[in-house]
N, C-alpha and C positions, 0 to 999 in steps of 0.2 A: 616226608613227604606227605599231603593229605591224604587222609585216611579215608576220607570218601571218595577221591576221584581215584585212590587205588583199586576200592571195591567196586566201582563203575567199570574199570577197566576191567577187570576180572569177569565181571556178570557179562559183560561185550564178547570178550574172546570166547569165554564158555559157550556161548548162545550160537556163534557166529563159527566158533571151529576154527580161526584163525588172527593170526595178529592185523595182517593188512585190513583184511574184511573190518574190524573191530576199529581200527584204525579210521578207517573211512568214516563209519558211523559216528563216530565221537570226533570228527574233524582235526583229528593230531596227527602227529608224526607217527610212523608204525615203531621208531625207534623209544619216544616217550611213551609208545603203550608197553613194549617190551620192557624198558626200565621200570615201569609202575607195577609189574608183575612181577618182575625181580626183585623188588623192595618189600613186595609183601609176602613172597617167600621167606625170604630173611627175615622181616620179622614173627612171620610164623614156625619158621625153622623147620617148613617140611616143604616137597614138592608138591604144588596144585595142578602141574599141566605135563605130559609126554609130550614131548616135541619130535618129531621128525622132518624130513624134507617136504612133508608134503602138507601134513596137517598137524594139527594140535589135539590133544585127546586130555579130559579130566582123569586125574589119578582116583583112586578110593578116597581119598583125604579130600581132592578136590570137588569131588562130587558133593560130599557130605558138606562140607562149606557152602558150595553154592544154594544147596537149601535153605540154609539159616540166613546166607548173607541177602537173598531174594527177599526175603519177608522184613529185612531191617530197611533195606530201600525204599520198599514200596511202603511202609510204614512211615520214613521219612518224607515222602511225598505227600502222605495223606496230609502228615502235620504241616507242612508246608502251604497247600491246599488250604487248610482251616486259616490259618494264619491271615492268609492274603485273602479271605473269605470276609475274615475282621475288619482286614483295614478297608475293604470295600464298601462294608456298612454293617449293620449291627444282624445278628442271627439267632435263631433260636426259639427257645421257648420263654412266656413270659405268663404267668400264673397272677392273676389281678384277683382279689374280694372286694367288696362293697356293699352299702345295705341297698336293699330292693329298692326303693324309691330314689335314691340318690344313682344309683346305676341305670335304671332305667329312663331317667328325667333328665339326667345331666352326664353322667361319665362318658355313657354310650358314645356322644358325638366326639369326642374326646379320642377315646379309643379307635373309632374308626378312622378318623385322621392321622393320628399314629400309625397305625396299620398301612394305610396309604402312602406315607412319608419313610415307612420301615418295611417293605413287602418280603423283607427275608425272617420278619417276627411273624410267631405264630401265636395266638392268644388262645387263652386257657381262663374264663372268665367265669367267677362263682359269686352269686349275688344273694348274701344273707344276711340277717340283720344282726346272728349273734357273734358274738366275739370271738376272734380265728385263733389258733395258735399256728401261725406263719411257719413253723419248721414243720410240727406234726402232719398240716394238710398240704405241705408241699407248694407252699404259696412263696411268691416274689416280692409281692406289695399286697397291701390292704389299705383301703380308704375306710376310717371311722370315724364315729362323731362321739365326745367327749374325752376325758381325761385317760393317760394312757399309764399305766400301770408296771409294763415290765419296762424296768431298766437297761435291760440289753438289746431293744428294738432301736432302729434310728429312726427318729421320729421328724416330721416337717409340718408345721401347721400350713395349711392351704388357704385358710380364711374361718372366718367367723358366721354362726348362724345367732339371730335374735331368736329369743324363744318367747312364746305368749301365750296366755290361757284363754281357751278356747272350749264354748259347747254351741249344740246348735241348740234353734228355739225350741223346737219340741221339748226337749231337757230343761230348759230354762222354765218352761211354760208348766210341766209339771213338777219342779221341783224349785221351783224361785228364783229370784235374783240376788246374789248376796250383796250387801251394800257395807260390809265392812271385809277386811282380809281376814278375820278371824272367824267370819260366817263360812269361809270355805273349808273347814274342817267337817262342817256336816255333810258336806256333797259327795258325790260317788265319782271314781275317776278311772281314766283307763292309762294305764300307763306300760312303758317298754321294760321287759321284763331282764334286759341285759343290760341297762343304763344304771350307774351305781348311784345309788340315791334318790331313787325315782319317786319314792314313798315320800318325799320332804318338796316341796314345794318353793321356791324362792321370788319373791317378787321385790322389784327396784320402782322405787318412785323418786324423782329426782334423786337426794343423797340417802333416802330413805331406804332400808330394807327390811322385809318381812320375811321369816321361813315360816312355813305352815305344814305339819305333817296331816297326811290325806289319807283318804281311805279306797284303796283300790277295790274296783270289783270286778278288773281283768287286768292280767297281767298275760304279755305276750311278746315274744320277741320277732314277729312277723308283723311287718308294716301295714301289709294288704287287710290282713284280719283287724289291727287296729283302728283303721280308716272305716271298714265296716262298722265296728261296732259304735264308732263316734258317730256315722250317719243314722244309725238306729236308734241315736239318744241316749247310750249308757251312759254317758258321764262327762266330767270336763277332759281335756289332756292338754300336755303342753306340745306346741307346735313349734316349730319343723319337727 
């Protein structure tokens, strides 16, 4: 017989104190309920109820068994509910990390739309320009620019960004305008400290590629500080 069905019958008989009441609650024949209890007692090789013509009472073994069986049935109901909730839609916490500027200018709108489509999701968003350890930081997803060196991560390319070299008129007026790529090595630069190869500028013109080693006067892992430094005329930078 179905063990779960036997346990359900056992709990209902124990709580109602009668086979007939349990049968009504379970919408089964009284004979079927009695058969389930007898089968359970046979499996356990012990008597769970003392039966009289008037009532049914738990034995000592039956009372002890009831305490544990209730917990089992409750956990099974919880498990059923969890699976039902999953079928109904995505639920739970989603921890996301992204660069500060990308998060505030681009990602936010997509996250808001995602939350509207999946109201069972709780978003935990961390905006940081540093490269993060997904496992150590408890993250489900990270958006980053540049190459990924950790082979154990599942990586998806979501787009390409063209980079260009830029400086403010204030800086150019004070330091001169380069006429050749080789002149760039004499200028000041503001770089992202978290980008591999940030001290090397790669310039492309048609099929010609020129690489220049530069002199950073400021390194930072924060895009807001980098923007302030550029506006202040501290040097060149590669954008975005």
